[in-house]
N, C-alpha and C positions, 0 to 999 in steps of 0.2 A: 283767271277772274270762273271761280265755278259757276255755271252755269244751272247751278240749283238756287247761290246766292237771292234772298230779296222776291223769290216764289212764295206761294201764297200754296199752300196743299195739306188738304184732310185727308188724314188717316179716321180707318174705323180701324175696328179689336186693336185702337191701338194702349190697352192698359198691359198690357202685359206680349209676352212673346216675339212674331215677328213683328206689329204692330208696335210695340216699346223701344224693338231697336232697328225700324226706320225710323219711328221721328224724332229721337235721340239722334241719332247719325242727320237727316235732313237739318234736327236745328243744328248741329255743329258747324252744319256746311251752310249757313251764315239761308235756310229756308224760316215760310214764318210761316209754322202751325195749326194744325188744331184737333184736335183729338176727341173722338169718338169709341163710347165704348156706353159695356153697363155698369160699370165698377165704379160710380162713381171716388170715390178717396182715392185704387190706385192714379184716378185720370191727375184728383190734385196734386197727390203728388208726383206727378211723370211732370208736370204744367212745372214746377216748384222744380224740377229737377237743374230741365232746361231750362229758363230766368236765372236758376243761381250760376251755370253755366255760361249767361253773356246770351242765352238766347232770347224766339222771342215760342210762348205758346199760351191758343188757346184751348178753353175745352166745355164736352158737354154732354150731359148723359144722354145718349142713343145706346136704342136697341134698334139690329138691321129688320127690324121681322114689321117696324113700325114705318110706313112711311114717311110722316109727317116728323121721325125726329130727323131722317135721312138729310128732308127737307128744312130743319130747321140747321142743325150739320151746317149744308153750305150757306142760309143764310147767315149766321153764326159769322161764314171765315167776309162771307161778302164787304158785313156792316161796321167790323171790325179793321180791315186792312183792304177795299175797296174793291177784288174782285177774286177770283181763282183761276190762279194757274195750272194743279194736280190732284185728281182727286183718287188716292190708293182704297178702294174696294181689298179690305186685307179681312173682314171678319170673316170667323170661318168656321164649324162647328163640325164633326169627325164619331157622333161615337155607335161606329163603327160595328155588326155583327153580322150571324151564320142566317139569312136570311128566311130559315128554319127555325127563330126566336119569332117572331112576326114581333120585332119591336117596331110597331104603329106609327110608334108615336116619337120613336125618334124617327124616323126614315120622315115625318111631317116636318120636324124641327130644321134639319139637314137640309130638307129644301127651302124652307124658308131663312132658314137663314143664310146660307152656301149661293140658293141660286134667284129667290127673292129677294133677299137682302142688296146683288149685285142691281137689279133690275130698276132695287131704287133710289137706290146712289145716281145711276143710269138716267131715274127719271128728275131727279135733282139738280145734277149737276149739267145736266144736255142743253137745257136754255138756258141756261146762263154760256158755256161756251159758245154757242152758238149766237150770243147779242153781242162779245167777247172777243169775238176772231179767232179769239184764241182755247188754247187746250186739253188735260192732258184725263185722261182715263190707265190708270195701273192698278187689273183684275185678278188675284192675287188663286191659279187653281191650281193646280198640280200635279204631277206623275202620274198617278190615279188616275187622272183628267186626260192619259196616253195610250194607259192597259187601262185591263180591269184586273182585281186578284181577287179570290176567294171570302169571303167573310168581307168586304168593302162594294157589293154591291151597289149603294146607295147615295154612299158615301165619293164611289165613281164615277155614277151617274150625273153629277150635281157638277162635279167637273169640267165630266165631258161637255155640261150646258157652258158651261162658264169659258169656257173655250171659244162652245158656239155662237153662242150670243156676244163674246164679244171680239170671234173673227167677225160678223155681221155687221157691228159697228161700225170695226175698220173699215168697213167697204162702203159703208152711208156719208163717211165722214165727212169724205173729202179731204178737199188740202191743207184744209188753218185746224184743224183738230188731228191730236193722236193714240190711239189704240195698241196699249200694251200687258201682255199674259206673260206674268208670271209661275214657275211652275215647278215650286221643290218638291227634291226630296224627300228624306225622310229629319226632320229637324228637332233643335230637344227641346219642348212647349208646354202647354200641359194641356197639351190634347190630349193625352192620356187619361184627365180629370172627365170629359162626357164618356170615352167605356165601359158602360158595365155590365158586360159581358164576361166576367173572371179569364177567362180559357184566354179571349183575346186578348186578354189587359198582360195579362203574361208575356204573350208570345213575343207583347209589341214594348213590353216594360225590356227585355231581354236584347230586341232588337236597338234597340231606345238606347244599350248602354255598351252597344257596342260601335256601334258607326254616328248616331244619328251628326248632326251638325248647326251649332252655331245657328239661332237667328239673323249673326251681321253678317253672315251666306250671305241673306238673302235680301236683311238692310242693303248691303253693296250691290246686290246686281239692280233692287228698284234705284237709288239712287243712279248704279248708268243711265237707267232707262232716261229720268226725264234728264237727264243733265246731258244729255245728245242738243243739236243747232233744231233749233223748232224745223227746217224742213230735212230731218232722218226719224224716222221712226220706227220707234225697234218694234217689231211686231213678236216677237215671244224668245223670252230665256226660259233655260231651263238648269235650275241647279241640282241637283245628287249627291251624295255625301259618296267617294270613291270605291269606297265598296255595297255600296246598294247594286242590289243587279239587278 
């Protein structure tokens, strides 16, 4: 029997890309998924798709920049299904650009979503996990959190932060909670929609067309970490296209 069946799993950034693929796969494997994102119509459509396929899903509009939204999403999971097994902190943005562009608003958005959003998720779920005596965080970082590249300084900094926070959390978690970092390489998602520097966007579009992975590859990695026995903690998974340098 799948180690995912009947688990209650919250996924942020669930309306597209990695989050959507993850929600669909986990529901197929018997999880009760609780979906959060800013796009209510997309969430509703995804929940209906999961339900039509025989799965269970709940959803709530969630802006991870708002701490109360994360608290409400976790509360929804606990009230609807009586527990919370896993929080997948997936929501992220990447309007990358050279530092010389001085797109400070975009820097702040990356910090608010990619770093503070993860922290708000931890703040919402950690007390629940402590009270239950079990739980797992799956925090989505990036290969940009392993190595910094030109034009990606701030984005990379946020993903280094996610890895540092996650590792600190793992060391503090004790023997009842699990913490997993998943660091994707180039994935075919709507990531480029947030890039406002047209030269950078053109370069990334070319690379995406050549070798980007399907979000399903990351969903499978997340599922692998979740389905392990309770006494097995998968610390970090790096998944990149074979063609990515």
